N, C-alpha and C positions, 0 to 999 in steps of 0.2 A: 564189426558191430559199431553202430553209431550211438553216442551217448546223448541223451536228451536232457537239457538243462531246464528244469521247471522253475518258474518264478512263483513263490508262495505268496507274494504280495506283502502288504504291510509297509511300515515305515522303514526308510533306509537307515542303516546303522551309521551313527556319527563317528567320526574319527577321534574326537576328543569329547566324550559326553560329560555333561555336568552332573556329577553324582554326589557332591558334598553339599550339605545344607547347614546353614547357620541361622539361629533364631535370636532375636533381641527384642526388648520391650522399650517403649517410649512413653513419656508422660504426655498429657494432652497438649501442652505448649510445644514440646519437642516434635510431636506428630504434626501439628499445624505448620511448624517451621519447615519440616521435611517435605510436606505436601506442597508448600509454597515454592520451595526450591525445585521440586519435581515439575510443577506446572510451568515455571519460568524457563526450565531447561529446554523444552521442546521435544524431549525424548518421549516416545509413546509407551515404552515398556518400563514399568517401575523397577523390575529386577535389573535390567541393564543400567538404569540410572544409579541404583545402589552400588552395583559392582564398580561403576565408573567413579563414584564418590569414594569408595573404600580403597580402591587400588591406585589412587592419585592420578587418574587419567583426567585430562582436561574436559570439563563440561562447559559447553557454550550456552549462555543464557541470552535470550533475545527479548528485549522489551519493545512492545508495539505501542506507540502513542496514537490512540484513536483520534484525538483532536487533530493531530498533525495529518493523519490520513484523510480525515474529512476535509480539512483545509486544502490539502492538495487536490482532492477530487473536485471540490467546488471551484477552485482556481482553474483547473483544467477545463471544466464545463464553461466557465466564464470566458476563457481564452478562445474556445471553439465558437462561442457566440459572437465574440468580437471579430473573429475571422469571417464568419458568415455575414456580419454586418458590412465588413469591408468589401466582400465580394458583391453583395447587393448594391452597395454604394457605387461601385464601378459600373455595374450593369445599368443602374438608373441614369448615371451621367452619360453613358454612351447612348442610351435610348433617347434622352432629352436632346442631345446634340443631333441625333439622327432624324427624329420625327417632329420635333417642335420648331417653331420659328425662333429666331435668335433672341427676341425679347422674352418670349414665354420660357425658353430654356434658361435664360438668366434668372428670371423670377423663381422658377422651380429649383434651380441650383442654389439660390440664395436661401430659400426655405430649408433646403437640405443642409446648408452650411450652419444654420442656427441649431438644427438637431445635432449636428456633428460637434458643435461647441458644448452642448449639454452632455453629450457622450464623453467628450474630453474631460469635462469636470468630474463626471462619474468615474472615469478611469483614474484620474488623479486621487480621488477619494479612496478608491480600491487599493491603489499602491500605498497610500498612507496607512490604511488599516492593515495591509499585509506586512509592512515594515514593523508596525507596532506589535503584531502577533508574533513575528519572527523574533523580535527583541525580547518579548516577554516569555515565550514558550519554547522556541526552537534553539536558541543559542545555548550551547553546552559549555561555553567558556566561563560563564559567570559562576 
């Protein structure tokens, strides 16, 4: 005779179920402090966070500096724009040399050089502002 193993469904039985419960009360200020620690820990489950804190497990906290993220994103966009300007610059110089007479190409390239000088000044100003920002906000040595 063949035995049929029927699955009744439901939740799988855990090998080490959590069956002990502890309750404690906090004041308003203690609760705010606990919630701030919980938020900075990055753990999504409050019970796991409390167990970690009580049993001396290490809890890693991550602080995200929104200003630094915005700074990095803006600098990345700016870098991409500079790269695009460089590509366009090369294409224009090639086209000037290819399709214009020598005098007209020289005039066009000299105008382009003036714009490049302005762009260079702007680049210098951006670098100066970036260094000031890094010194003021991103250096953790101070």
